Every structure is written in C-alpha cells, then in structure tokens.
C-alpha positions as CSV (number, residue, x, y, z in Angstrom):
1,M,-3.6,24.6,10.8
2,S,-0.9,24.3,8.1
3,N,-1.9,21.2,5.6
4,P,0.0,17.6,7.0
5,L,3.1,16.6,5.7
6,I,2.7,13.0,3.9
7,G,5.7,10.7,3.3
8,I,5.4,8.4,0.2
9,T,7.6,5.4,0.2
10,T,10.0,5.1,-2.8
11,Y,12.0,2.6,-4.9
12,N,15.7,2.5,-5.9
13,T,16.6,2.5,-9.6
14,K,19.1,3.6,-12.1
15,N,18.8,6.6,-15.0
16,N,20.0,5.9,-18.7
17,H,23.6,6.8,-17.3
18,G,23.4,3.6,-15.0
19,L,23.3,6.1,-11.8
20,D,21.3,5.3,-8.6
21,I,18.1,7.4,-8.2
22,T,15.5,7.5,-6.0
23,A,11.7,7.3,-7.3
24,V,7.8,7.5,-7.3
25,Q,5.2,7.4,-9.6
26,H,4.0,10.8,-9.9
27,T,-0.1,9.5,-9.3
28,Y,0.6,8.9,-5.5
29,I,2.2,12.4,-5.6
30,H,-0.7,14.2,-7.0
31,A,-3.2,12.1,-5.4
32,V,-1.7,13.1,-1.7
33,A,-1.9,16.8,-3.0
34,Q,-5.2,16.3,-4.2
35,G,-6.4,15.3,-0.8
36,G,-5.2,18.3,0.6
37,G,-1.4,16.9,2.0
38,I,2.0,17.7,1.3
39,P,3.8,15.1,-0.1
40,V,7.2,14.3,1.1
41,L,9.4,11.7,-0.6
42,I,10.9,8.9,1.6
43,P,14.6,7.6,0.2
44,A,15.2,3.9,0.7
45,T,18.4,4.5,1.2
46,L,18.6,6.4,4.7
47,D,20.5,5.0,7.7
48,D,18.1,4.3,10.7
49,A,18.7,7.0,12.7
50,T,18.1,9.6,9.5
51,R,15.0,8.0,8.7
52,L,13.4,8.1,12.3
53,D,14.3,11.8,12.1
54,L,12.3,12.0,8.9
55,Y,9.5,10.0,10.3
56,S,9.5,12.1,13.1
57,R,8.4,15.1,11.4
58,L,5.6,13.3,9.3
59,D,2.1,13.4,9.7
60,G,1.8,10.7,7.8
61,V,2.8,7.8,5.5
62,L,1.7,6.5,2.2
63,F,3.0,2.9,1.5
64,S,3.1,3.1,-2.3
65,G,3.3,-0.1,-5.0
66,G,6.3,-1.6,-6.7
67,G,8.8,-4.5,-6.7
68,D,8.1,-7.7,-4.6
69,V,9.1,-8.2,-1.0
70,S,11.9,-10.4,-0.3
71,I,10.6,-14.0,0.8
72,K,13.2,-13.9,3.8
73,Y,10.9,-11.5,5.8
74,F,7.7,-14.1,5.7
75,N,9.2,-17.4,5.0
76,G,8.1,-17.4,1.6
77,E,7.6,-20.0,-1.4
78,D,10.6,-18.8,-4.0
79,H,9.4,-18.2,-7.5
80,P,10.8,-17.5,-10.8
81,K,8.6,-14.7,-11.6
82,I,9.5,-12.9,-8.1
83,S,11.3,-9.4,-9.3
84,E,12.2,-5.9,-8.1
85,V,13.1,-7.2,-5.0
86,D,14.8,-4.3,-3.3
87,D,16.2,-5.0,0.6
88,Y,16.9,-1.2,1.2
89,R,13.2,-0.5,0.6
90,D,12.0,-3.6,2.4
91,V,14.1,-2.7,5.6
92,T,13.1,1.0,5.1
93,E,9.2,0.5,4.6
94,L,8.8,-2.4,7.2
95,S,10.6,-0.3,9.9
96,L,8.3,2.5,9.1
97,L,5.1,0.6,9.2
98,K,5.9,-1.1,12.8
99,Q,6.7,2.6,13.7
100,S,3.4,3.8,12.4
101,V,1.5,1.0,14.2
102,V,3.3,1.7,17.6
103,D,2.7,5.5,17.4
104,G,-0.6,5.7,16.2
105,K,0.6,7.1,12.9
106,P,-1.7,7.4,10.2
107,F,-0.7,5.3,6.8
108,L,-2.5,4.3,4.1
109,A,-0.9,1.1,2.0
110,I,-1.2,0.5,-1.8
111,C,-0.8,-2.7,-3.6
112,R,2.8,-3.6,-2.6
113,G,2.0,-1.6,0.6
114,V,-0.8,-3.7,1.9
115,Q,1.5,-6.8,1.3
116,V,4.3,-4.5,3.3
117,M,1.6,-4.4,6.0
118,N,0.7,-8.0,6.3
119,V,4.3,-9.2,6.3
120,A,5.4,-6.4,9.1
121,L,2.7,-7.5,10.9
122,G,3.1,-11.4,10.9
123,G,1.4,-12.5,7.8
124,T,2.4,-14.0,4.7
125,L,2.2,-13.6,0.8
126,Y,1.3,-15.6,-2.7
127,T,4.4,-15.4,-4.1
128,H,2.6,-15.8,-7.8
129,I,-0.9,-15.8,-7.8
130,P,-1.6,-17.9,-10.9
131,D,0.3,-20.9,-9.5
132,Q,-0.4,-20.8,-6.0
133,F,-4.4,-19.5,-5.9
134,T,-7.1,-20.8,-7.5
135,T,-9.0,-18.1,-9.9
136,S,-10.2,-17.4,-13.2
137,L,-9.4,-13.6,-12.8
138,E,-6.7,-12.2,-14.2
139,H,-5.1,-10.1,-11.3
140,S,-2.1,-8.9,-13.2
141,Q,-3.7,-6.6,-15.7
142,H,-0.9,-4.2,-17.7
143,N,-3.0,-1.2,-17.6
144,F,-3.8,1.3,-14.5
145,K,-7.0,2.7,-16.1
146,I,-8.7,-0.8,-16.7
147,L,-11.0,-1.8,-14.4
148,A,-10.3,-5.5,-14.0
149,H,-12.5,-6.7,-11.4
150,P,-15.4,-5.6,-8.6
151,V,-14.2,-5.4,-4.8
152,N,-17.0,-6.2,-2.1
153,I,-16.1,-4.3,1.0
154,D,-17.6,-5.2,4.6
155,E,-20.7,-2.8,5.4
156,D,-19.5,-2.7,9.2
157,S,-15.8,-1.4,8.3
158,R,-14.2,1.7,8.3
159,L,-13.5,1.6,4.8
160,A,-17.0,1.5,3.7
161,E,-17.9,4.3,5.6
162,I,-15.1,6.2,4.0
163,F,-16.2,5.3,0.5
164,G,-20.0,5.6,1.1
165,E,-20.2,2.2,-1.2
166,T,-19.4,-1.6,-0.6
167,L,-19.1,-2.5,-4.3
168,L,-16.3,-0.8,-6.3
169,N,-14.9,-1.6,-9.3
170,V,-11.2,-1.4,-9.3
171,N,-7.8,-1.7,-11.4
172,S,-5.3,-5.0,-10.7
173,L,-1.9,-4.8,-11.4
174,H,-0.5,-7.3,-8.8
175,H,0.7,-11.2,-9.5
176,Q,1.4,-11.7,-5.7
177,G,-1.4,-11.1,-2.8
178,L,-2.2,-11.6,1.0
179,K,-1.8,-15.5,2.1
180,E,-2.2,-15.9,5.6
181,I,-3.4,-12.7,7.3
182,A,-1.6,-11.2,10.4
183,S,-3.9,-12.0,13.5
184,S,-3.8,-7.9,14.5
185,L,-5.3,-7.1,10.9
186,K,-9.1,-7.2,9.8
187,V,-10.0,-8.2,6.4
188,V,-12.5,-5.9,5.1
189,G,-12.7,-6.8,1.3
190,H,-12.6,-9.3,-1.4
191,A,-12.5,-9.7,-5.1
192,P,-15.1,-12.4,-6.6
193,D,-12.7,-15.3,-6.5
194,G,-12.0,-14.6,-2.7
195,M,-8.6,-12.9,-3.3
196,I,-8.2,-10.5,-0.1
197,E,-8.4,-7.0,-1.4
198,A,-8.9,-4.6,1.6
199,V,-7.4,-4.8,5.5
200,E,-7.8,-2.4,8.5
201,L,-5.8,-2.3,11.8
202,P,-8.5,-2.0,14.4
203,D,-8.2,0.5,17.3
204,H,-5.7,2.3,15.2
205,P,-6.3,5.8,14.2
206,Y,-6.0,5.2,10.6
207,A,-4.6,2.2,9.2
208,M,-5.8,1.0,5.8
209,G,-4.6,-1.0,3.1
210,V,-6.1,-1.9,-0.5
211,Q,-4.9,-4.2,-3.3
212,W,-5.7,-2.1,-6.1
213,H,-4.1,1.3,-7.3
214,P,-6.8,3.8,-6.3
215,E,-3.8,6.8,-7.3
216,W,-4.4,5.9,-10.8
217,L,-8.4,6.3,-10.0
218,T,-9.1,9.8,-8.7
219,D,-11.3,10.7,-11.6
220,Q,-14.0,8.6,-9.3
221,P,-15.0,10.3,-6.6
222,V,-15.0,7.1,-4.3
223,M,-11.5,7.0,-4.9
224,R,-10.8,10.5,-4.0
225,R,-12.5,10.2,-0.6
226,L,-10.1,7.5,0.4
227,F,-7.0,10.2,0.0
228,K,-9.2,12.8,1.3
229,S,-9.5,11.0,4.6
230,F,-6.2,9.8,5.1
231,V,-4.9,13.5,4.8
232,D,-7.7,14.6,7.0
233,A,-7.0,11.8,9.5
234,S,-3.0,12.6,9.3
235,K,-4.1,16.6,10.2
236,K,-5.1,15.2,14.1
C-alpha cells in the first residue's frame, strides 16, 4: 500500500514584492512526512469544484494553525486584537472540515485548526483570552519550543490511548480559545486553568483537535505518536 496523501491547509499572504502567495510552516510538512504520509498543500484560493476534487483524492486532512477565524462564523465578540482574518481560508477550512465529518475522512486539527473544528460544528471562541477568561497562565507565548504549561488528557479518551500518557507538557501560542463547545464534540484535555486544550469527535474514524503545536515538538516521542496515529488512520 502506498503512503497516504495528507492535505495540509495553508494561508494567503504576500512576498517581499507584494505578490500573493500560498504558505504554511515547514514543521507541518515535516511532521506529516515523519509520520509516513505524503504532504499535499491545499491552497485557500480554489473554487468549490476544484477544492472538492482535490479533497476527494486525499486520505486525510491536517488543519494547520494561523490567524483568527472571522467572528461572523460564530457570532463572536469583536476585539481589537483579532488579526490575520482570511476569509478565503475560513471558507476553505470550514467547508473541508464539515465534509470530512460527513465522509468520515481522518483529520487532525491544530491550534487554529481546533478552533475551526469547534466553529464548523456549531461552537464558539474566546476572541481574546486575556480579556475574556480568568487565568494566571500565559497562553500566547512567542516561542514554539517553550513548554508553557501541562495538559491533562482524560484517561478514557482516544487521545490518551494514542499518547500513552495523560499528562503532557506543551507549548502555547494562542490568544483565542474554545468557549462554548459544539454539542457533537467531546472535551478530552484541559490546561490547569480550565482552558480546553483537546477535543475528539466520537464515532468518527479519526477526528482529533489540539490547541497546542505538536508539530514543533516532534523531538518528543509522545508527539510523534500523534502524527503516526493520524497517518496510520488515513491509510485505512
């Protein structure tokens, strides 16, 4: 059996010449490849028909991190710290996530990705944690390699089975977070302050979402297991 094709969502930006480009951090590409998948970038500029054609050829989808989801998709509270809103990306990812749920296609959602997961299924977000959630933790660090805080994973969750551990030390680079959880999702991980850090979609072949950035922590065997499990699920 050939290695599965894993689509990775991207964002729109401009290069030094002001020209439009499609981009994604290399860490996502390396993590998928290390897990045994073949990375395929999903441009956030495709029309509906082309996007669905590409999606149909993928074995799994990784929803990557990045800028904020537009508040119009979850009736969110406006805030001056909201940034990097990309409507083309929102349309692309919300559509692909909903389709992946319907089709039972494996997906892994990271940071912004888990927020897209919650919004796509009917949940809401804190649009700026420091002003809307009482905590002494700093969730918006500026270094992907700093282990900012622990996360407790529920013992009876699929993620606990994947990680082989229920207490993880993770990085943290998000100023937004999951607020009201979509009714179809199961919360399976929390930070010490109660911030939701991991969710699963029960009865789906593989639908996992984490708020931290495991793609930057693949020097840890526990984080490599997450990507390996995702790629293995995509083979099926």
